[in-house]
Residue frames as a rotation matrix with the C-alpha (Angstrom) as fourth column:
MET 1
-0.116 0.903 0.413 87.62
-0.694 -0.371 0.616 -10.18
0.710 -0.215 0.671 34.11
ALA 2
0.416 0.209 -0.885 88.09
0.358 0.857 0.371 -13.39
0.836 -0.472 0.282 36.16
ALA 3
-0.582 -0.671 -0.459 90.41
0.712 -0.147 -0.687 -11.53
0.393 -0.726 0.564 38.48
TYR 4
-0.746 0.379 0.548 87.98
-0.389 -0.915 0.105 -8.67
0.541 -0.135 0.830 38.72
GLU 5
0.224 0.893 -0.390 85.23
-0.295 0.444 0.846 -11.17
0.929 -0.074 0.363 39.73
LEU 6
0.063 -0.269 -0.961 87.30
0.714 0.685 -0.144 -12.20
0.697 -0.677 0.235 42.73
LEU 7
-0.814 -0.349 0.464 87.28
0.034 -0.827 -0.562 -8.76
0.580 -0.441 0.685 44.25
PRO 8
-0.501 0.703 -0.505 85.04
0.839 0.252 -0.482 -8.37
-0.212 -0.665 -0.716 47.30
GLU 9
0.322 0.720 0.615 82.18
0.793 -0.560 0.240 -5.95
0.517 0.411 -0.751 47.07
THR 10
0.896 0.077 -0.437 83.81
0.379 -0.647 0.662 -3.84
-0.232 -0.759 -0.609 49.77
THR 11
0.019 -0.968 0.250 86.95
0.997 0.037 0.069 -3.07
-0.076 0.248 0.966 47.82
ILE 12
0.403 0.014 -0.915 88.09
0.323 -0.938 0.128 0.52
-0.856 -0.348 -0.382 48.47
GLU 13
0.459 -0.243 0.855 88.77
0.842 -0.190 -0.506 2.84
0.285 0.951 0.118 45.47
SER 14
0.455 -0.342 -0.822 91.21
0.316 -0.801 0.508 5.70
-0.832 -0.491 -0.257 45.44
ASP 15
0.934 -0.149 -0.325 92.96
-0.353 -0.532 -0.770 7.99
-0.058 0.834 -0.549 43.00
ASN 16
0.044 -0.993 0.109 96.33
-0.985 -0.025 0.170 6.48
-0.166 -0.115 -0.979 43.98
GLY 17
-0.667 -0.209 0.716 95.17
-0.286 0.958 0.013 2.82
-0.688 -0.195 -0.698 43.70
TYR 18
-0.805 0.393 0.444 92.25
0.572 0.712 0.407 1.12
-0.157 0.582 -0.798 42.18
ARG 19
-0.493 0.732 -0.470 89.31
-0.621 -0.675 -0.399 2.76
-0.609 0.095 0.787 40.22
LYS 20
-0.243 0.474 0.846 86.60
0.343 0.858 -0.382 0.51
-0.908 0.197 -0.371 38.98
ASN 21
0.789 0.532 -0.308 85.61
-0.033 -0.464 -0.885 2.97
-0.614 0.708 -0.348 36.18
ASP 22
0.121 -0.845 -0.521 89.23
-0.935 -0.274 0.226 3.08
-0.334 0.460 -0.823 35.01
PHE 23
-0.581 -0.352 0.734 89.42
-0.226 0.936 0.270 -0.62
-0.782 -0.009 -0.623 35.00
PHE 24
0.264 0.763 0.591 86.30
0.525 0.400 -0.751 -0.94
-0.809 0.508 -0.295 32.76
ASP 25
0.756 -0.052 -0.653 87.53
-0.465 -0.744 -0.479 1.90
-0.461 0.666 -0.587 30.47
TYR 26
-0.300 -0.947 -0.113 90.77
-0.853 0.213 0.477 -0.03
-0.428 0.239 -0.872 29.89
ILE 27
-0.489 0.147 0.860 88.95
0.254 0.967 -0.021 -3.32
-0.835 0.208 -0.510 29.17
ALA 28
0.612 0.788 0.068 86.63
0.313 -0.162 -0.936 -1.54
-0.726 0.594 -0.346 26.72
ALA 29
0.663 -0.404 -0.631 89.63
-0.705 -0.621 -0.343 -0.08
-0.253 0.672 -0.696 24.94
ASN 30
0.948 -0.257 -0.186 91.38
0.186 0.925 -0.331 -3.48
0.258 0.279 0.925 24.94
GLU 31
0.102 -0.901 0.423 94.23
-0.599 -0.395 -0.696 -2.13
0.794 -0.182 -0.580 27.04
LEU 32
0.728 0.295 -0.619 94.75
0.133 0.825 0.549 -5.25
0.673 -0.482 0.561 28.99
LEU 33
-0.236 -0.890 -0.391 97.98
0.720 0.110 -0.685 -4.34
0.653 -0.443 0.614 30.58
LEU 34
-0.732 0.045 0.680 96.53
-0.298 -0.919 -0.260 -1.20
0.613 -0.393 0.686 31.95
ALA 35
0.381 0.920 -0.093 93.55
-0.492 0.286 0.822 -3.07
0.783 -0.268 0.562 33.12
MET 36
0.472 -0.276 -0.837 95.83
0.588 0.806 0.065 -5.46
0.657 -0.523 0.543 35.09
GLU 37
-0.689 -0.724 0.039 97.83
0.463 -0.481 -0.745 -2.61
0.558 -0.495 0.666 36.55
GLU 38
-0.207 0.720 0.662 94.51
-0.642 -0.610 0.463 -1.10
0.738 -0.329 0.589 37.71
LEU 39
0.713 0.498 -0.495 93.81
-0.063 0.747 0.662 -4.31
0.699 -0.440 0.564 39.49
ASP 40
-0.149 -0.863 -0.482 97.32
0.717 0.241 -0.654 -4.16
0.681 -0.443 0.583 41.08
GLY 41
-0.616 -0.144 0.774 96.23
-0.230 -0.907 -0.352 -0.89
0.753 -0.395 0.526 42.65
VAL 42
0.515 0.842 -0.160 93.73
-0.111 0.250 0.962 -2.72
0.850 -0.477 0.222 44.81
ILE 43
0.255 -0.528 -0.810 96.66
0.845 0.529 -0.079 -3.60
0.470 -0.664 0.581 47.20
GLU 44
-0.562 -0.501 0.658 97.28
0.213 -0.857 -0.470 0.13
0.800 -0.124 0.588 47.81
ASP 45
-0.545 0.438 0.715 94.24
-0.732 -0.665 -0.151 0.71
0.410 -0.605 0.682 49.98
ASN 46
0.585 0.787 -0.195 92.86
-0.642 0.596 0.481 -2.78
0.495 -0.157 0.855 50.71
PRO 47
-0.118 -0.598 0.793 94.22
-0.845 0.479 0.236 -5.29
-0.521 -0.642 -0.562 53.28
ILE 48
-0.431 -0.081 -0.899 95.07
-0.638 0.731 0.240 -8.63
0.638 0.677 -0.367 51.82
PRO 49
0.530 0.708 0.466 92.60
-0.839 0.358 0.410 -11.16
0.123 -0.608 0.784 53.34
SER 50
-0.120 -0.553 -0.824 94.48
-0.211 0.826 -0.523 -13.99
0.970 0.111 -0.216 55.04
LYS 51
0.787 0.462 -0.408 94.45
0.234 0.388 0.891 -15.97
0.571 -0.797 0.197 58.24
């Protein structure tokens, strides 16, 4: 949940990357590895903020 809290509000969701509902479904089912993999999907459609 700490990693999820770091996501910006403008995070893009997609079927091939990150889905917020899927993340919360995995957390509710105590499927922590799947939840982390869902967060890994954020990089599919979102640029990494850096200078």
